[in-house]
Backbone as numpy.savetxt, mean C-alpha at the origin, in Angstrom:
# Nx Ny Nz CAx CAy CAz Cx Cy Cz
2.48 -12.80 20.93 2.54 -13.39 19.62 3.97 -13.91 19.39
4.06 -15.12 18.89 5.37 -15.72 18.67 5.97 -15.25 17.34
7.25 -15.47 17.19 7.92 -15.13 15.93 7.32 -15.91 14.77
6.96 -17.15 15.02 6.35 -17.98 13.98 5.04 -17.36 13.49
4.21 -16.91 14.41 2.93 -16.30 14.05 3.15 -15.00 13.28
4.13 -14.22 13.71 4.45 -12.97 12.99 4.91 -13.27 11.56
5.77 -14.26 11.44 6.27 -14.64 10.12 5.13 -15.12 9.23
4.23 -15.89 9.80 3.08 -16.40 9.05 2.19 -15.24 8.58
1.94 -14.27 9.45 1.14 -13.10 9.08 1.86 -12.27 8.02
3.16 -12.12 8.18 3.96 -11.36 7.22 3.86 -12.00 5.84
4.02 -13.31 5.77 3.95 -14.01 4.49 2.55 -13.93 3.89
1.52 -14.01 4.73 0.15 -13.91 4.23 -0.11 -12.53 3.62
0.37 -11.49 4.26 0.19 -10.13 3.73 1.00 -9.94 2.46
2.21 -10.48 2.40 3.01 -10.39 1.18 2.31 -11.08 0.02
1.77 -12.25 0.28 1.06 -12.99 -0.76 -0.18 -12.20 -1.23
-0.90 -11.61 -0.29 -2.06 -10.79 -0.63 -1.67 -9.63 -1.53
-0.63 -8.90 -1.15 -0.22 -7.73 -1.95 0.34 -8.17 -3.30
1.05 -9.26 -3.32 1.62 -9.75 -4.58 0.51 -10.16 -5.56
-0.53 -10.77 -5.03 -1.63 -11.26 -5.86 -2.57 -10.14 -6.30
-2.76 -9.12 -5.47 -3.80 -8.12 -5.72 -3.31 -6.74 -6.12
-2.04 -6.46 -5.97 -1.53 -5.11 -6.26 -0.44 -5.15 -7.32
-0.35 -4.05 -8.06 0.79 -3.83 -8.94 1.83 -3.04 -8.16
3.07 -3.10 -8.62 4.10 -2.29 -7.98 3.78 -0.82 -8.21
4.13 0.04 -7.25 3.78 1.46 -7.38 4.26 2.10 -8.68
5.46 1.76 -9.13 5.99 2.40 -10.34 5.33 1.90 -11.62
4.51 0.86 -11.55 3.82 0.34 -12.74 2.38 0.84 -12.84
1.93 1.60 -11.88 0.56 2.12 -11.90 0.47 3.24 -12.93
-0.67 3.28 -13.62 -0.80 4.18 -14.75 -1.65 5.42 -14.52
-2.47 5.43 -13.47 -3.31 6.59 -13.26 -3.62 6.79 -11.78
-4.05 7.98 -11.40 -4.28 8.29 -9.99 -5.40 7.46 -9.35
-6.41 7.09 -10.14 -7.50 6.30 -9.58 -7.03 4.91 -9.17
-6.17 4.34 -9.98 -5.61 3.03 -9.65 -4.80 3.11 -8.36
-3.96 4.12 -8.26 -3.15 4.32 -7.05 -4.05 4.54 -5.85
-5.05 5.39 -6.01 -5.97 5.68 -4.91 -6.64 4.40 -4.41
-7.05 3.54 -5.33 -7.67 2.27 -4.96 -6.70 1.40 -4.14
-5.46 1.30 -4.62 -4.46 0.49 -3.90 -4.18 1.07 -2.51
-4.14 2.38 -2.41 -3.91 3.01 -1.11 -5.06 2.69 -0.16
-6.28 2.80 -0.63 -7.44 2.49 0.21 -7.43 1.03 0.66
-7.15 0.13 -0.27 -7.13 -1.30 0.05 -6.01 -1.64 1.04
-4.84 -1.05 0.82 -3.72 -1.32 1.71 -3.98 -0.74 3.10
-4.56 0.44 3.16 -4.91 1.02 4.46 -5.91 0.14 5.20
-6.88 -0.39 4.47 -7.87 -1.27 5.10 -7.21 -2.54 5.62
-6.27 -3.09 4.86 -5.58 -4.31 5.29 -4.70 -4.02 6.50
-4.02 -2.88 6.51 -3.19 -2.50 7.65 -4.06 -2.34 8.90
-5.20 -1.68 8.74 -6.11 -1.49 9.87 -6.63 -2.84 10.38
-6.93 -3.75 9.45 -7.38 -5.09 9.83 -6.31 -5.81 10.66
-5.08 -5.73 10.21 -3.98 -6.37 10.94 -3.79 -5.74 12.32
-3.88 -4.41 12.38 -3.74 -3.73 13.68 -4.83 -4.16 14.64
-6.05 -4.24 14.14 -7.20 -4.58 14.98 -7.18 -6.05 15.40
-7.00 -6.94 14.44 -7.07 -8.37 14.72 -5.85 -8.90 15.45
-4.67 -8.50 14.99 -3.45 -9.14 15.45 -2.52 -8.22 16.25
-2.81 -6.92 16.24 -1.94 -5.93 16.87 -0.51 -6.03 16.35
-0.42 -6.29 15.05 0.88 -6.43 14.39 0.73 -6.08 12.92
1.61 -5.23 12.44 1.68 -4.91 11.01 3.15 -4.91 10.63
3.53 -5.67 9.61 4.93 -5.66 9.18 5.36 -4.25 8.74
6.58 -3.89 9.05 7.09 -2.56 8.72 7.07 -2.31 7.21
7.31 -3.35 6.43 7.34 -3.16 4.97 5.98 -2.72 4.43
4.89 -3.02 5.13 3.56 -2.60 4.67 3.45 -1.08 4.69
4.01 -0.46 5.72 4.02 1.00 5.79 4.94 1.59 4.73
6.04 0.90 4.44 6.95 1.35 3.39 6.25 1.29 2.03
5.51 0.22 1.78 4.76 0.09 0.53 3.70 1.19 0.42
3.03 1.47 1.52 2.04 2.54 1.53 2.70 3.89 1.21
3.86 4.12 1.74 4.61 5.35 1.46 4.96 5.44 -0.03
5.36 4.32 -0.62 5.70 4.31 -2.04 4.48 4.64 -2.90
3.33 4.05 -2.56 2.09 4.38 -3.29 1.75 5.85 -3.12
1.91 6.39 -1.92 1.61 7.81 -1.69 2.54 8.70 -2.49
3.80 8.34 -2.61 4.74 9.14 -3.41 4.32 9.18 -4.88
3.95 8.02 -5.41 3.51 7.98 -6.81 2.22 8.77 -6.98
1.31 8.64 -6.03 0.05 9.38 -6.07 0.31 10.88 -6.05
1.20 11.32 -5.18 1.54 12.74 -5.11 2.16 13.22 -6.43
2.93 12.35 -7.08 3.48 12.70 -8.39 2.40 12.93 -9.42
1.39 12.06 -9.42 0.25 12.23 -10.33 -0.49 13.53 -10.03
-0.69 13.82 -8.76 -1.39 15.05 -8.37 -0.60 16.27 -8.81
0.71 16.25 -8.60 1.56 17.38 -9.00 1.50 17.57 -10.52
1.61 16.46 -11.25 1.57 16.53 -12.72 0.24 17.11 -13.19
-0.85 16.67 -12.61 -2.17 17.17 -12.98 -2.28 18.67 -12.66
-1.81 19.06 -11.49 -1.82 20.47 -11.09 -1.00 21.30 -12.06
0.20 20.81 -12.36 1.10 21.53 -13.26 0.48 21.70 -14.65
-0.14 20.63 -15.16 -0.76 20.68 -16.49 -1.98 21.60 -16.51
-2.68 21.66 -15.41 -3.90 22.47 -15.35 -3.58 23.97 -15.22
-2.60 24.29 -14.40 -2.35 25.71 -14.08 -1.09 26.29 -14.70
-0.38 25.52 -15.51 0.86 26.03 -16.10 0.60 26.68 -17.45
């Protein structure tokens, strides 16, 4: 795969996430975060399968969503058992 093709795939994935996802810190509930995590995982898997290439920032974004999701889970746990 050439650098041009990688750049094109990178830009396509950025456009997809920009159009379809909110930033992790703007998400308001765990269900919303869970949905974004599932969709992003599916897109990452699609890129791995089709192109054998996933931009590193996609994994970073997934990590950010997971951190926010874990925060929601901790808050819910704390409110339930505290």
